[in-house]
C-alpha positions in Angstrom: 104.7 107.8 142.1 106.4 104.7 143.4 105.4 101.3 142.2 106.8 97.9 143.2 106.6 94.7 141.3 106.1 91.6 143.6 107.0 88.3 142.1 106.9 84.9 143.7 105.5 81.3 143.7 102.1 80.2 145.2 102.0 80.7 149.0 105.4 82.4 148.9 104.4 85.5 151.0 104.2 88.0 148.1 100.5 89.1 148.7 101.0 89.4 152.5 104.1 91.5 151.9 102.2 93.8 149.4 99.2 94.2 151.8 101.3 94.9 154.9 103.4 97.4 152.9 100.3 99.3 151.6 98.7 99.2 155.1 101.8 100.8 156.7 102.1 103.5 154.0 98.3 104.4 154.2 98.5 104.5 158.1 101.4 107.0 157.7 99.9 109.1 154.8 96.2 108.8 155.3 95.8 107.4 151.8 92.9 105.2 150.7 93.7 101.5 150.7 92.6 100.0 147.5 92.8 96.3 146.5 92.3 95.6 142.7 91.3 91.9 142.6 91.5 90.1 139.4 90.2 86.6 140.3 86.9 85.3 139.0 84.9 82.7 140.9 84.4 79.9 138.3 83.6 77.4 141.1 82.5 77.3 144.7 86.1 76.8 146.1 87.3 79.9 144.3 84.1 81.9 145.5 85.0 80.8 149.1 88.7 81.7 148.5 87.8 85.2 147.3 85.3 85.8 150.2 88.1 84.6 152.7 90.5 87.2 151.2 88.1 90.0 151.4 87.2 89.2 155.0 90.9 88.8 156.0 91.7 92.2 154.5 89.0 93.9 156.7 86.9 97.1 156.3 89.9 99.4 155.8 90.2 98.2 152.2 88.2 99.3 149.2 87.9 96.4 146.8 87.7 96.8 143.1 87.2 93.8 140.9 88.9 94.1 137.6 89.3 90.5 136.0 89.8 92.0 132.5 90.3 95.8 132.4 93.1 96.4 134.8 94.3 99.7 133.0 90.8 101.3 133.3 90.6 100.4 137.1 94.1 102.1 137.7 93.0 105.1 135.6 90.0 105.6 137.9 92.0 106.0 141.1 93.4 109.1 142.6 96.7 110.6 143.7 96.7 109.6 147.3 95.4 106.1 146.8 97.6 103.2 148.1 96.8 100.2 145.8 97.6 96.5 145.5 96.8 94.6 142.4 96.6 91.0 143.1 97.3 89.2 140.9 98.7 89.7 137.3 98.8 86.1 136.4 95.1 85.5 137.1 94.5 88.6 135.0 96.6 87.4 132.1 94.6 83.9 132.4 91.3 85.8 132.3 92.4 87.7 129.2 93.6 84.6 127.4 90.5 82.7 128.3 88.4 85.4 127.1 90.2 85.5 123.7 91.7 88.9 124.2 95.0 90.2 123.0 97.2 89.7 126.0 100.3 91.5 124.5 98.0 94.6 123.7 96.5 94.5 127.3 99.9 94.2 128.9 101.2 97.2 126.9 98.2 99.1 128.0 98.8 98.1 131.6 102.4 99.4 131.4 101.1 102.8 130.1 98.4 102.9 132.9 101.1 102.2 135.5 103.2 105.1 134.1 100.2 107.4 134.4 99.1 106.3 137.9 99.7 108.9 140.5 99.2 107.0 143.7 101.6 104.2 145.2 101.3 100.8 143.8 102.2 97.2 144.4 101.6 94.8 141.5 101.6 91.0 142.7 102.3 88.2 140.3 103.3 84.7 140.1 106.6 83.9 138.7 106.0 80.9 136.4 109.0 80.7 134.4 111.2 78.6 136.7 109.4 75.2 135.8 109.6 73.0 133.0 108.5 73.8 129.5 104.7 73.2 129.5 103.4 70.2 127.4 100.7 72.2 125.6 100.6 75.4 123.5 98.1 77.3 125.7 100.3 76.8 128.8 103.5 77.6 126.8 101.8 80.9 125.4 100.7 81.8 129.0 104.2 81.3 130.4 105.7 83.3 127.7 103.1 86.1 127.9 103.7 86.2 131.8 107.5 86.4 131.2 107.2 89.3 128.8 104.7 91.1 131.2 107.0 90.7 134.0 110.0 92.1 132.1 108.1 95.2 130.9 106.9 95.9 134.4 110.2 95.1 136.0 111.8 97.8 133.8 109.2 100.5 134.7 109.2 99.6 138.3 110.9 101.6 141.1 111.4 98.3 143.0 111.0 94.7 142.3 111.0 92.0 145.0 111.0 88.1 144.6 109.5 85.8 147.2 110.5 82.3 147.8 109.4 80.4 150.9 108.4 83.6 152.7 112.0 85.0 152.1 112.5 88.1 150.0 115.2 88.9 147.5 115.3 92.5 146.4 115.9 92.6 142.6 115.6 96.3 142.1 
């Protein structure tokens, strides 16, 4: 089934695009709207942000929290599901902070996306446009994100880049 990779910077419009696209498709097909959220509330500001996002989506959305095992979350969904994963860079951060093998998890995600039978939008922050980070962890994160995005872009039916609320269709 179709899947779209949605890339962009913070507050670029990528999440709003993915959610609106999913809502339109679900209204047309009657599919179940599912948000797979990867954020973890490590502080009160993030807890408030997560609650606000959930409230803004409204009751039409089923929310699954998958901060670490994203492939298993996708594997548990059905054929008619209309799914947004938001976001891959938070997921990648969670993996790295938990000491997990990010490359193996990324490979598992690409495989799960290939098995998924619903419609999918994967949202991620493009972090490769900036300067080379000054520390090893940040450089490793940037490199892992770049490799993940390349693998998913190759597998995607479509890829879109968001900058300042404007879209550039990449594929």
